[in-house]
N, C-alpha and C positions, 0 to 999 in steps of 0.2 A: 169307409172298409177299410182296413189295415191293408197291406200284402199279404199277412200270411193270410189273413180270412177269405182274400181272396183266390188265392191259389185251391187249385182244385183236387180232391183225392178220389176216393170211390169209383165208379164202373168207368172202365178206359185205363185208369191211369199206366196201369203195365204196359198197356198198348201202347200210348201215349209216350212214355217214358223210352219203349225200344225203337218204335220207329221216329222219336226226338234225337234218339241216339243212334240210329242207324245211319240216318239222315247226318247227323253233325261225324262221325266216325270215318265215316266214308269221306266227303267232301274238307273237313277240316284234320284229317288224322286219329287216329286215336289218342295219342301223346299228347294232342294240342287240345285236346278237348277235356275239359276238366267236367268234374262233376256237378258245377254252381252253374256251369253251363245250361245242362241237359236239363236239371232241374226248373230251371228258368224257364226255356221254350219249351218242355212240356207242360209249363205251366200244376208244377204239385211241389209239395214240400222236399227235404230232403229228410224227412221221417218215413211221407210215402213212398220214397226211389229204395232207401233201406228195410220197408217192408217188403218189396218186392222180388229187390236184390243185395247181395248180403254183401258186396262189392262191386268197383264199376270193375275188375277182372271178373268176374260173371256176368257184366250186362255187355262185356266186350263178348262172351262167347257166348250167352242169348243170340248176338249182333250174327256171330261168325254160323251157331247152328240154324239160324235162321235160312240164312242167303245159302246155308247150304242143301238144306230143305228145296228151296226154288230154284236153286244157280244161279247164278251171275249173270245180269243182262246179254250179256258175250258168251253165255254159254248155253244159254237155251235155245237158240237156233238148234240145236241138235235134238228138239225133241218135235223139232217140226215137219211131223208124217206127212206133209204135202209138199214138202221137198223133199227131191234124192237123195240119194245117201252124197253122191257127190256134191250137190251145193250145202246140204248142211254142215259138213266138215268149211267147205269156203264161208258160210257165212257167219262161221266164229269169228274172221278176221273182219267185220264192219265193224266200226268205232261210229255211234249215235255222236251230229255234232256236238260241242259244249264248250263253255267257255273256259275250264280247267280240267282235262281229262286227266282220270283219277287210276285208272284201268283198270286191275285186278284189287279188287277187296283182300282177299286172303293172301296173296302175293302183298300188299302194305302192309298185313297183318303182320305176316312174318318179318319182315324187314324193321317192323315197330316193336319187335319184340325181341329181336334178338337174343331170342335160346331163353329169357330172362319169365316168360308167361309159359309155362310146363302146358297147361291145358290149352293157351291159343296156338301152339306150337302145334301141337299132335289134332285140335279138327284142320288144320291148315294141311297140314302133312297126307291126311284122309280125306281130305275134299280130296287135294289136287292128285293124289291117287286114282279115286273115282270118277272123274275127270279125265284122267290117262284110259283107262278102261273102258270109259262111253266113246271115247275116241278111237279106242282099236275097233271097238263093237261095228261102229259105224261106215270104219273102214274098211271093217269083213264083210260088211252090206253094202257098199262097192267097186266089193271087188276085188280088192288089193291085192296081192299074191302073197303076201306079208304083210297082214295087217297091223301085226303086232308092232314090226320096225316104222309101219307109216307113221301106225296114232301115236307113235313118243317123236319121231319127228317132227310132227304136226305139235305137239304138245312143247317138245321145245322152242319153236318158231312163234307160239305163240306165246307165250310166257318170257322172251325175248323183248316180242313186239311190244307186248303192252306195258312191260318196263320201261323200254326204252322212247314208248312213246309219252307215258308218266314222264319219266326223268324230262323232255325235253316242250313236253305240254306240245304234243304234235305228233297228228295222228299216220301222218307218213308214212311210220315204220311198220303200221296196222294194213295200210295198203301193200304196199313192198312183200309186207310176210304174205298177205291173200294171193298175191302173183307165185311167187318162191310155192307157197302151198297147193296154185293150180296144177305146178311144174310138176310136184313130188306126187300127186295124187295120181295123173295124167302116167307116169312113167310106173307109177307101183298097178295100176289096173291097164294099163295099157295090153301085156299078153293074155286075158280075160276077156277081152272086149270082143 
């Protein structure tokens, strides 16, 4: 059996491509991940890739749209209804242990794009705005006197902490940000308790 006939297309090829690309884009970076690597690891042909995605840029956009729908792992605690609003706001500052901390995939995409991928930049901006709006909404649930200010302060803290943790490959920045976030939340909700 040749390499070409060993490659699988058919059912599930699009999902394999999307899943493989997502893992590689996050782990290795978008620019460092070539189409050939995606094809090889997804076990599809180049033809199959281009039947499903017209370009690498479209694959990147698909990756970000999928993340936007589910939220990034660090953002998902905002949806955990079993937690109090305060706990949900603090839970975004929990970084799971990993060999290489890669931070926020949307931030990473913005950095790698550097303004050259218009659709990617638009997806990143839209996601970050919605994340900020979600933080404001949960800050309001927590009883913040000024939920808009608290939500945006937490957004800046989150973005800075995850970017620094990515740069240093050290989640200590996220731990310190959580402590600062607790102080901000407590100060913003003190008068209402």
